[in-house]
C-alpha positions, 0 to 999 in steps of 0.5 A: 500500500505504501508503494502504491501511494508513493507511485500515485504521488509521483504520478500527481507530481509529474502530471499536475501542478499540485505541489508534492514537495518538501518532506512529502516529496522526499518520502515519495522518492524518485527513480526512473523505475518508480516513474515507469511504475507510476504510469499505472496511476495516470487514470488515477490522476484523471480522478483528480482532474475530472473531480475538479472539472465536474465540481467547477461545472456543477458549482457554476451551473448552480450559481449562474443564471439559467440561460441557454449560454449557462452550459457553455460558460460552465464548460469554458471555466471548468476547462480553464480549471483543468488546464491550470491544474495540469499546466496544459501538459496534454494540450502542449503535447497535442500542439507539438504533435500537430506541428511535427506531423503537419510540418513534415512527412519525414519522420526524423524531421517531424520528431525534430519539429516536435521538440521545438517549444515554439508553437506553429500554425498547425499546433495553434490550429489543432488547439483551437479546434480541439478546445472548440470541440471540447467546449461545444460537446460539453455545452451540448451535454449540458443542454441535454441535461437541462432539458431532461424532465425534472423530478420532485425536489425531495427525490434524487435525480441522477440526470442532474449529474449528467455532465459532471459524471461525463467530465469525471469519467472522460478525464479518467478513461482518456488517461487510461487508453493511451497506456496501450500505446506504450504497450504496443508501440516502440518509443521513438523520441530522443531518449537522452533528453525526453521527459518520457524516457522512463516510459520508453520501456514496454508497460507491464501487464500488471500496471495496465491492470491497475490502470484499467481498475482505476477506469473501471471504478470511475465508470462504476461510480458514474453508472447511476447518471450515465445509461448503459447505451451512452457508456458503451457508445462513449467507450467505443468512440474513445477506443476508435480514437485510440486506434486511429491515433496509434495507426497515425503514429505508427505510419508517420513516426514508427512509434510514440513519444511523450507528446503523442501520449498527450495528444492521444489523451486529448483526442480520446477525451473528445471522442468520449464526449461525442460518443456519449452525446450520440448514445444519449440521442 
């Protein structure tokens, strides 16, 4: 259990801006092997990020005046909260991958472009489109939620938690699926300088089991608010997005980098919300 907590704290330290410093960081420790093991807890980090997104959205929809724009405002500010919490870690990966793949069809040159911290036209366009799609889909789900029949005030209405449940589970699942890329694809980044160097080795099946246990628990937790059809649709779309990204990286790069994992998380999250919206329809 202590090892479990140490690995989880390391994942939080690596993938969020939550301060794990001082005595706590010293107790948790660090080594490349520990960082590699912490990959099992990436979906666990999604629990934190998803809880913040869901909480901000629920709070804003309760406090703001109810209009057709309320879901959009709540979606935008909940997204801001998650970006602040993660330091735009995954969005940065999306921009780098878009610049690399858009800037050159040659794999070595594309990888070189991806290491450039400056954002280019392809990266900027990808961020605008992805964030726009994310906000639109969350607002759409919010509109569906607002249009559901209200229950008696004394009764518990799980429909009222549709969007918070979607945000929570979307952040968890989208951080679990990219781990499969680590399992099946080789690492093609510059191992000498890459922040994802400890992840270059193939992830173990036991770590994948822990990661998908995080996902299963999250889905079980929100199953009261999301019907089975919607959940199946959202998971199906997320898996399709993962397969598409994996094929793209294999064909264009011959493997994955840390930026590829961040880009895949973003695409899988959007696919989750899209599948959920279609499942509800």
